[in-house]
C-alpha positions in Angstrom: 99.0 73.5 85.2 95.9 73.1 87.4 95.2 76.0 89.6 96.2 75.6 93.2 93.5 77.0 95.5 96.2 78.2 97.9 97.8 80.2 95.1 94.5 81.7 94.2 93.9 82.8 97.8 97.4 84.3 97.9 96.6 86.2 94.7 93.3 87.4 96.1 95.0 88.5 99.3 97.7 90.3 97.2 94.9 92.1 95.2 93.2 93.3 98.4 96.6 94.4 99.9 97.5 96.3 96.8 94.2 98.2 96.6 94.1 99.1 100.3 97.6 100.4 100.4 97.5 102.1 97.0 94.7 104.3 98.4 96.9 105.2 101.4 99.8 106.1 99.3 97.6 108.2 97.0 96.1 110.1 99.9 99.5 110.8 101.5 100.9 112.0 98.1 97.8 114.0 97.3 97.7 115.9 100.7 100.5 118.4 101.3 99.5 118.5 105.0 100.5 114.9 105.5 104.2 115.6 105.5 105.0 115.1 109.1 107.4 112.3 110.3 104.5 110.2 111.4 102.9 110.2 107.9 106.3 109.6 106.2 106.5 106.4 108.2 102.9 105.4 107.4 103.7 106.1 103.8 106.7 103.9 103.9 104.7 101.1 105.4 101.9 101.5 102.9 104.4 101.5 100.0 106.1 98.3 101.3 102.7 96.6 101.7 101.6 97.8 98.2 104.8 96.3 96.7 104.2 93.1 98.6 100.6 92.9 97.2 101.8 93.4 93.7 104.5 90.8 94.3 101.9 88.2 95.2 99.9 89.0 92.1 103.0 88.8 89.9 104.1 85.6 91.5 100.7 84.1 90.6 100.8 85.4 87.1 104.3 84.2 86.3 103.8 80.9 88.0 100.9 80.0 85.7 101.5 82.1 82.6 105.3 82.2 82.3 106.6 79.3 84.4 110.3 79.9 84.7 112.8 79.2 87.6 114.6 82.5 86.9 111.4 84.5 86.9 110.3 82.7 90.1 113.6 83.6 91.7 113.1 87.3 90.8 109.5 87.4 92.2 110.5 85.6 95.4 113.4 88.1 95.9 110.9 90.9 95.3 108.5 89.5 97.9 111.3 89.0 100.4 112.4 92.7 100.0 108.8 94.0 100.2 107.7 92.1 103.3 111.1 92.9 104.9 110.5 96.6 104.3 107.0 96.2 105.7 108.2 94.7 108.9 111.1 97.2 109.2 108.6 100.1 108.7 106.5 98.7 111.5 109.6 98.7 113.7 110.3 102.3 112.7 106.8 103.3 113.6 107.2 101.7 117.0 110.4 103.6 117.6 108.8 106.8 116.5 105.9 106.3 118.9 108.3 105.7 121.7 110.4 108.7 120.9 107.3 110.9 120.6 106.4 110.1 124.2 109.9 109.8 125.7 111.2 113.1 124.0 107.9 114.9 123.6 109.4 118.4 123.9 112.0 117.9 121.2 110.0 115.5 118.9 109.2 118.1 116.2 112.8 119.3 115.9 114.9 118.9 112.7 116.8 116.1 114.5 113.7 114.0 114.6 113.2 114.4 110.9 116.8 113.4 110.2 116.4 110.4 112.5 113.2 109.3 110.7 114.8 109.5 107.3 117.9 107.7 108.5 115.8 104.9 109.9 113.8 104.5 106.7 117.0 104.6 104.6 118.5 101.9 106.7 115.3 99.8 106.7 114.9 99.9 103.0 118.6 99.3 102.4 118.6 96.2 104.5 115.4 95.0 103.0 116.8 95.4 99.5 119.9 93.5 100.4 117.8 90.6 101.8 115.7 90.5 98.6 118.9 90.4 96.5 120.5 87.5 98.4 118.5 84.8 96.6 118.8 86.6 93.2 122.6 86.9 93.6 123.1 83.2 94.2 121.8 82.2 97.7 119.2 79.8 96.3 118.7 76.1 95.8 118.1 76.0 92.1 121.2 73.9 91.6 121.2 72.1 94.9 117.7 70.7 95.8 119.0 69.3 99.1 119.6 72.8 100.5 116.0 73.9 99.8 113.8 75.2 102.5 110.1 75.1 102.9 110.0 78.2 100.7 111.5 77.2 97.4 113.9 78.4 95.9 115.2 79.9 99.2 117.8 77.9 101.1 117.5 76.8 104.7 120.2 79.2 105.7 118.3 82.1 103.9 115.0 81.5 105.7 116.8 81.0 109.0 118.4 84.4 108.6 115.0 85.9 107.7 113.3 84.2 110.7 116.1 85.3 113.1 115.7 88.9 111.8 112.0 88.8 112.4 112.4 87.4 116.0 114.8 90.2 116.8 112.5 92.8 115.4 109.5 91.3 117.3 111.5 91.3 120.6 112.5 95.0 120.1 108.9 96.0 119.3 107.7 94.0 122.4 110.2 95.9 124.6 109.3 99.3 123.2 105.6 98.7 123.5 106.1 97.7 127.2 108.0 100.9 127.7 105.2 102.9 125.9 102.6 101.3 128.2 104.7 102.3 131.2 104.9 105.9 130.0 101.2 106.1 129.2 100.3 104.7 132.7 102.8 107.1 134.3 101.3 110.1 132.5 97.8 109.1 133.4 98.8 108.7 137.1 100.5 112.1 137.1 97.4 113.8 135.6 95.3 112.1 138.3 97.6 113.4 141.1 97.5 116.9 139.7 93.7 116.8 139.9 93.9 115.1 143.4 91.8 112.2 142.4 91.7 109.3 140.0 88.6 109.7 137.7 87.0 106.9 135.8 88.0 108.6 132.5 91.7 108.3 133.4 91.3 104.6 134.0 89.3 104.1 130.8 91.9 106.1 128.7 94.8 104.2 130.1 93.1 100.8 129.6 92.1 101.8 126.1 95.7 102.8 125.2 97.2 99.6 126.6 94.5 97.5 124.9 95.2 99.1 121.6 99.0 98.5 121.9 98.2 94.8 122.8 96.0 94.5 119.7 98.7 96.0 117.5 101.5 93.8 118.8 99.2 90.7 119.0 98.0 91.1 115.4 101.6 91.4 114.2 102.8 88.4 116.2 99.8 86.2 115.3 100.3 87.0 111.6 104.0 86.4 111.3 105.1 84.1 114.2 103.6 80.9 112.8 105.3 81.3 109.4 108.7 82.4 111.0 108.6 79.4 113.3 107.7 77.0 110.6 110.5 78.3 108.4 113.0 77.2 111.1 111.5 73.9 112.2 109.8 72.8 108.9 111.3 70.4 106.4 111.0 70.7 102.6 109.7 67.2 102.4 106.6 68.2 104.5 103.4 68.8 102.4 103.3 72.2 100.9 100.0 72.9 102.5 101.8 73.6 105.7 103.8 76.4 104.1 100.6 77.9 102.5 98.7 77.6 105.8 101.3 79.7 107.6 102.2 82.0 104.8 98.6 83.1 104.1 98.0 84.6 107.6 101.3 86.4 107.3 100.0 88.3 104.3 97.0 89.3 106.3 99.2 91.6 108.3 99.8 93.8 105.3 96.0 93.8 104.8 95.4 94.9 108.4 98.2 97.5 108.6 96.3 100.2 106.6 93.3 99.9 109.0 95.5 100.2 112.1 98.0 102.8 111.0 96.1 104.8 108.4 92.4 104.7 108.2 91.9 105.2 111.9 93.8 108.5 111.7 91.6 111.6 111.5 93.8 113.5 109.1 93.8 110.7 106.6 90.0 110.4 107.0 89.7 114.1 106.2 92.0 113.8 103.2 89.9 110.8 102.0 86.8 112.9 102.3 88.3 115.7 100.2 89.8 113.3 97.7 86.7 111.3 96.9 83.8 113.7 97.7 85.3 117.1 97.0 82.7 118.6 99.3 84.5 118.9 102.6 82.9 121.5 104.8 85.1 123.4 107.3 82.5 123.1 110.0 83.0 119.3 110.1 85.1 118.6 113.2 88.2 116.4 112.9 90.5 115.7 115.8 94.1 115.4 114.6 96.0 112.6 116.3 99.5 113.1 117.6 102.3 110.7 116.8 102.0 109.2 120.3 98.3 108.4 119.9 97.7 104.7 120.1 
């Protein structure tokens, strides 16, 4: 079959995603110091995005090298599970940031570690179930009239996935609004203790709120078009519409390592040690707390 340029772009996107996130996973596994709850969550996100990137590559290879409906079903299920785990990990990171601010005094307790592992177990368990649904029979291989804009998923399947995304997006929006309130309240309390509001307090607060807006805006801009199109789209529409909304969704997995990993000072130091092997103790790195935004 002739190569579809959209499939090529998805494969290129998957390759970039896999390379970026494989580096993050390697750094976290290589560095014993990166074992805090925050880095466990970042590792979960990087692992999910790594699997999503590999899934895009495998989907391209099997589509043009081993064209088979059964194999296509398996790769689609793998992609659904991987992207669902990525979105769920983003939600877990948001919850962790909220808890680290709301319960700052008890954040580093064993209860927090248990909570983080419970959240991740639930997130990956639900994601795996969502990925298995089409493989176990919820597909349109034998009933073309039930197909959605993402074959071989059914309309009911993509509606469920879209509804789950909208719910997660609303929860994240609510939590980030609460985080902004806490950040502004903390900045105001510090200003009152010093009896005046300095420009640095205003700049810090504005920077924190702006960063949160960028994080949530990037997530929404990447996934919302595809989620909405899955609900309102019709399988008879040109496939270019599906590709045009799906490709930006994959960019979220490409941006995640930059937002959640490479900006972190501890990961930057570990990268220096891993690749250069010439880290000097006199080089100053500021460790970020889980609540840093």
